[in-house]
ROGU-841887 format. One line per 4 residues: number of its first residue (from 1); their letters; for each residue x, y, z of C-alpha. Coordinates in Angstrom, 3 decimals, decimal comma. Last residue first. Layout:
NUM) A) X:Y:Z ~ ...
***
This chain:
342) NVGL) 71,527:97,216:-5,891 ~ 69,435:97,244:-2,697 ~ 66,565:94,767:-2,801 ~ 66,151:94,799:0,981
338) KKQL) 67,063:91,128:1,271 ~ 70,112:91,800:-0,924 ~ 71,122:94,673:1,362 ~ 70,999:92,295:4,312
334) SSSS) 73,273:89,818:2,495 ~ 75,627:92,590:1,366 ~ 76,133:93,693:4,955 ~ 77,836:97,092:5,265
330) TTYQ) 75,148:99,747:5,777 ~ 72,501:97,200:6,835 ~ 74,684:96,320:9,813 ~ 75,110:92,709:10,899
326) FVLR) 74,722:90,732:14,126 ~ 75,475:87,032:13,774 ~ 72,709:84,823:15,136 ~ 73,624:81,183:15,579
322) KEPY) 70,954:78,829:14,238 ~ 69,717:75,829:16,195 ~ 66,904:77,661:18,013 ~ 65,684:79,365:14,828
318) VYRH) 62,209:80,734:15,647 ~ 62,758:80,910:19,394 ~ 66,301:82,265:19,255 ~ 65,298:84,740:16,537
314) AKQS) 62,680:86,202:18,870 ~ 65,495:87,344:21,157 ~ 67,106:89,480:18,445 ~ 63,705:90,624:17,191
310) MLAG) 62,780:92,035:20,598 ~ 65,873:94,223:20,637 ~ 64,898:95,924:17,369 ~ 61,242:96,198:18,328
306) EHFG) 62,105:97,906:21,619 ~ 64,210:100,494:19,789 ~ 61,320:101,244:17,419 ~ 58,982:101,543:20,414
302) CLIL) 61,315:104,119:21,921 ~ 61,151:106,122:18,673 ~ 57,354:106,068:18,845 ~ 57,455:107,691:22,275
298) KIKG) 55,827:106,536:25,488 ~ 58,789:106,739:27,844 ~ 59,493:103,790:30,163 ~ 62,082:104,498:32,875
294) PYTN) 61,328:101,343:34,853 ~ 59,210:99,013:32,687 ~ 55,771:99,139:31,075 ~ 54,293:97,805:27,834
290) IDGI) 51,192:98,842:25,878 ~ 52,739:102,040:24,510 ~ 55,259:100,272:22,293 ~ 56,497:96,703:22,525
286) AFVG) 55,194:93,576:24,235 ~ 56,783:90,146:23,761 ~ 55,390:86,620:24,103 ~ 57,939:83,865:23,500
282) PVNT) 58,475:83,116:27,176 ~ 55,416:84,252:29,204 ~ 56,428:86,795:31,887 ~ 56,641:89,350:29,090
278) EFAS) 59,621:89,907:26,820 ~ 60,911:93,395:26,120 ~ 64,269:92,041:24,853 ~ 66,880:93,217:27,369
274) TEVP) 64,344:95,434:29,142 ~ 62,122:93,022:31,036 ~ 58,426:93,478:30,377 ~ 55,341:94,524:32,350
270) VLNN) 52,138:94,698:30,256 ~ 49,889:97,660:31,005 ~ 46,409:97,783:32,521 ~ 47,800:99,020:35,855
266) ELAI) 50,295:96,140:35,925 ~ 49,507:92,996:33,980 ~ 51,048:89,534:33,891 ~ 50,130:87,545:30,785
262) GWNA) 47,664:84,678:31,008 ~ 45,879:85,751:27,836 ~ 42,672:87,016:29,443 ~ 43,697:90,638:30,066
258) VPGL) 44,810:90,923:26,439 ~ 41,118:90,442:25,520 ~ 40,393:94,187:25,613 ~ 42,816:96,704:27,077
254) KMTL) 40,441:99,434:25,992 ~ 41,009:102,533:23,857 ~ 38,016:104,466:22,567 ~ 36,741:104,907:19,058
250) GFFP) 34,409:107,256:17,231 ~ 30,644:107,551:17,185 ~ 30,060:105,625:13,971 ~ 26,701:103,897:14,449
246) LMTD) 25,720:101,419:11,701 ~ 22,072:100,429:11,930 ~ 20,292:97,639:10,062 ~ 16,609:96,827:9,584
242) CAIE) 15,501:100,408:9,125 ~ 12,286:102,444:9,146 ~ 13,001:105,917:10,526 ~ 10,484:107,224:13,043
238) SVNN) 9,832:110,825:14,071 ~ 10,075:113,103:17,091 ~ 10,070:116,891:16,671 ~ 12,549:118,681:18,928
234) DNGK) 13,525:121,102:16,100 ~ 16,971:119,472:16,041 ~ 15,193:116,213:15,404 ~ 14,504:113,459:17,892
230) VTAG) 14,752:110,145:16,089 ~ 13,044:106,848:16,920 ~ 14,652:103,956:15,088 ~ 13,047:101,110:13,178
226) TLQG) 12,667:97,394:12,537 ~ 15,790:96,043:14,220 ~ 16,230:92,322:14,699 ~ 17,747:91,308:18,031
222) DAGS) 14,795:89,140:18,987 ~ 12,341:92,003:18,498 ~ 12,292:95,486:16,990 ~ 12,265:99,134:17,970
218) LATV) 15,110:101,475:18,838 ~ 15,096:104,644:20,925 ~ 16,591:108,143:21,146 ~ 18,482:108,351:17,857
214) QGLR) 19,713:111,905:17,297 ~ 18,898:114,694:14,862 ~ 19,387:115,750:11,262 ~ 18,269:113,444:8,474
210) LDMK) 19,857:112,783:5,086 ~ 18,163:110,339:2,730 ~ 19,382:108,436:-0,303 ~ 18,882:108,339:-4,094
206) GDAV) 16,629:111,393:-4,237 ~ 18,931:113,182:-6,676 ~ 19,601:115,947:-4,124 ~ 20,421:113,297:-1,511
202) LARM) 22,895:111,604:-3,862 ~ 24,522:114,983:-4,595 ~ 24,741:115,722:-0,869 ~ 26,625:112,441:-0,312
198) QEVS) 29,071:113,138:-3,126 ~ 29,770:116,640:-1,775 ~ 30,334:115,250:1,726 ~ 32,788:112,705:0,356
194) HPAA) 34,694:115,446:-1,505 ~ 34,833:117,574:1,651 ~ 36,547:114,777:3,645 ~ 34,549:114,076:6,786
190) RFDD) 33,959:116,277:9,810 ~ 30,412:117,121:8,749 ~ 28,073:120,031:9,388 ~ 24,307:119,724:9,070
186) RRHL) 23,920:118,754:12,717 ~ 23,124:115,707:14,852 ~ 23,833:113,328:12,028 ~ 21,673:110,680:10,396
182) LTVR) 22,489:109,137:7,030 ~ 19,698:107,048:5,517 ~ 20,534:104,352:2,986 ~ 17,906:102,462:0,992
178) KALP) 17,764:99,005:-0,595 ~ 21,478:98,706:0,065 ~ 24,086:97,698:-2,466 ~ 24,811:100,918:-4,399
174) HLNL) 24,534:103,041:-1,210 ~ 26,876:100,821:0,778 ~ 30,119:102,458:-0,360 ~ 28,858:106,065:-0,246
170) TWDL) 27,279:105,799:3,188 ~ 30,230:103,691:4,298 ~ 32,671:106,477:3,473 ~ 30,438:109,152:5,003
166) ASDG) 30,074:107,415:8,357 ~ 33,739:106,404:8,515 ~ 34,934:109,891:7,535 ~ 33,002:111,667:10,269
162) GGVI) 29,370:112,714:10,669 ~ 27,648:109,862:12,448 ~ 24,697:107,469:12,269 ~ 24,142:105,179:9,300
158) LVNK) 20,643:103,715:8,948 ~ 20,517:100,903:6,404 ~ 17,341:99,529:4,838 ~ 18,822:96,327:3,513
154) DRFN) 18,932:95,036:-0,083 ~ 22,624:94,121:0,205 ~ 24,063:94,842:3,627 ~ 25,710:91,459:4,174
150) EMKR) 27,482:91,916:0,833 ~ 29,618:94,645:2,381 ~ 31,424:92,110:4,540 ~ 33,216:93,257:7,695
146) VAYH) 31,543:96,618:8,130 ~ 32,148:97,940:11,621 ~ 30,071:99,028:14,609 ~ 27,082:96,836:13,754
142) VSTG) 23,475:96,975:14,930 ~ 21,285:94,321:13,279 ~ 22,626:91,088:14,713 ~ 25,981:91,852:16,367
138) EYAE) 24,420:94,440:18,645 ~ 20,616:94,423:18,720 ~ 20,036:93,629:22,398 ~ 22,885:95,943:23,397
134) IGPV) 20,980:98,953:22,014 ~ 18,534:98,759:24,930 ~ 18,551:102,466:25,736 ~ 20,532:104,573:23,218
130) PPRK) 23,652:106,326:24,476 ~ 25,695:105,391:21,377 ~ 28,427:102,803:22,000 ~ 31,955:103,994:21,310
126) PQFS) 33,812:101,536:19,109 ~ 36,775:99,732:20,650 ~ 40,390:100,370:19,704 ~ 42,535:97,668:21,213
122) GGGA) 45,080:98,295:23,913 ~ 47,166:101,353:24,754 ~ 49,318:100,697:21,705 ~ 48,617:97,183:20,442
118) AIVV) 52,144:96,024:19,712 ~ 51,829:92,592:21,320 ~ 54,421:90,366:19,647 ~ 53,700:86,632:19,645
114) VKCE) 56,468:84,183:18,773 ~ 56,589:80,549:17,629 ~ 53,393:80,748:15,607 ~ 50,055:79,045:14,986
110) FVKG) 47,237:81,246:13,732 ~ 43,483:80,604:13,722 ~ 40,788:82,782:12,105 ~ 37,453:82,411:13,881
106) TDTT) 36,208:85,940:13,159 ~ 36,930:87,073:16,737 ~ 40,529:85,999:16,267 ~ 42,292:82,856:17,467
102) CRFA) 45,946:82,527:18,465 ~ 47,709:79,192:18,873 ~ 51,159:79,533:20,384 ~ 54,527:77,826:20,354
98) PDGI) 57,362:78,199:22,803 ~ 57,804:75,700:24,280 ~ 54,581:74,393:22,817 ~ 50,794:74,820:22,673
94) KEVT) 50,326:78,072:24,628 ~ 46,923:79,575:23,864 ~ 46,320:83,193:22,895 ~ 42,621:84,027:22,639
90) EVME) 40,559:86,939:21,332 ~ 42,794:88,406:18,649 ~ 40,728:91,169:17,061 ~ 39,858:91,524:13,392
86) GLHF) 39,161:94,458:11,072 ~ 42,484:93,905:9,356 ~ 44,431:90,704:8,722 ~ 47,711:91,855:7,198
82) TPHF) 50,386:89,648:5,633 ~ 54,037:90,712:5,697 ~ 55,840:90,753:2,345 ~ 59,449:91,158:3,567
78) PKIQ) 60,610:93,518:0,799 ~ 57,598:95,818:1,497 ~ 58,731:96,563:5,060 ~ 60,202:99,992:4,247
74) EMLA) 57,298:101,027:1,983 ~ 54,830:100,274:4,765 ~ 56,981:102,288:7,181 ~ 56,971:105,261:4,816
70) ETLG) 53,178:105,075:4,383 ~ 52,645:104,974:8,137 ~ 54,957:107,928:8,684 ~ 53,076:109,946:6,066
66) QGSV) 49,726:109,062:7,627 ~ 50,872:110,250:11,041 ~ 52,279:113,377:9,446 ~ 56,011:114,020:9,244
62) QPIG) 58,295:116,768:10,507 ~ 62,023:117,022:11,229 ~ 62,708:113,456:10,014 ~ 66,159:112,271:11,141
58) PIDY) 64,879:110,726:14,341 ~ 61,059:110,854:14,621 ~ 60,309:113,617:17,133 ~ 58,264:116,188:15,206
54) IPKE) 54,969:114,486:14,406 ~ 52,511:116,629:12,444 ~ 48,761:115,901:12,658 ~ 47,319:114,805:9,315
50) PYLE) 46,563:111,156:10,199 ~ 45,718:112,042:13,825 ~ 43,330:109,511:15,352 ~ 43,147:106,640:12,878
46) ACQG) 46,438:106,758:10,980 ~ 48,739:107,624:13,853 ~ 46,653:105,711:16,410 ~ 47,197:102,462:14,550
42) GVKD) 48,845:102,797:11,138 ~ 47,220:100,019:9,111 ~ 43,611:100,040:7,990 ~ 40,306:98,438:8,990
38) LIDV) 41,109:98,688:12,693 ~ 41,075:95,611:14,942 ~ 44,579:94,693:13,867 ~ 46,151:91,295:13,169
34) FHAK) 49,562:91,169:11,514 ~ 51,457:88,209:10,042 ~ 55,228:87,978:10,195 ~ 57,970:85,943:8,527
30) MDLL) 61,355:85,764:10,238 ~ 64,463:85,931:8,062 ~ 66,556:88,107:10,435 ~ 66,118:91,255:8,344
26) GLEF) 62,419:90,426:8,285 ~ 62,179:90,557:12,064 ~ 63,640:94,069:12,110 ~ 61,275:95,200:9,351
22) AAFL) 58,254:93,526:10,948 ~ 59,124:95,326:14,198 ~ 58,912:98,594:12,245 ~ 55,267:97,872:11,439
18) GCPG) 54,442:96,903:15,022 ~ 55,952:100,098:16,378 ~ 54,203:102,263:13,769 ~ 50,740:100,765:14,362
14) AGII) 49,674:97,383:13,005 ~ 48,678:95,722:16,274 ~ 49,061:92,081:17,277 ~ 52,175:90,810:15,533
10) LVDT) 52,158:87,052:14,911 ~ 55,634:85,659:14,332 ~ 57,024:82,596:12,548 ~ 53,845:81,874:10,616
6) KIVD) 51,273:79,118:10,267 ~ 47,683:79,907:9,315 ~ 45,362:77,135:10,511 ~ 42,426:76,318:8,276
2) SM) 39,202:77,296:10,026 ~ 38,000:75,531:13,163
***
């Protein structure tokens, strides 16, 4: 077991609702750590529609998903939350009344008084390419995320995809890898134009390879890849020598390990009561799109409301001997001091 990280609250999911929950918790002197399976904060807003306008945030006529994420990060800066990205909470174990031990898929262990599930519709899971037998290589030589770049040093890396993730990792791994090959089904990319220009410049200089087509088969043994069979757009079949493959085919939403945490579920959602949005397990709360209750509306602003009420109840668990006095940020000098307001 790794060294245990102790915190007041563990927030699972770093989307808008989780981020604002950290603000409400911080006002009440509760420290929060975040775990999110994505490699950046913002949840669906940042991953699926960073530039898409949002029109129903109170007081903000129009804001992009990325803009909202950046504003929320600025708002919670005074409370110094800690983020653990590219990780997924696999187990939540009750060790007290309430107290929890949460373990991620990388072996990181947290102990906390309160768990807040703010995971949207569940965890983002990578889409598996339709390649026969790919499961045998997953986790050994086929990876859907880059956790440590150093693991790819001196490797023959095949990156499959045409979006930002594929292009970003092509450029980032190129200096480390023995050789990088980018494979996409067409010579048209959804990534940032500047990234595409950089990639094409590397290809023109002979420093990496660009191939058009689709992987139809993999070769290797005992989980170790040795090559990929590619069917080109001209229907010609060829082989690409590689010992590592990174497919970036987008993400899909799945409930994931939440189903194994001993929390009541209803149609793949988490039922909560509406005074504090607590689950059937005392000390475990669910806010945002992942919860359900009579009259539930899946709006970001509703998740903000849920986070505010959740924090009031969470305070009882974190500070059972302390009386909570409600204060307004507009008039409370102590709250303004926490926020760094002069």
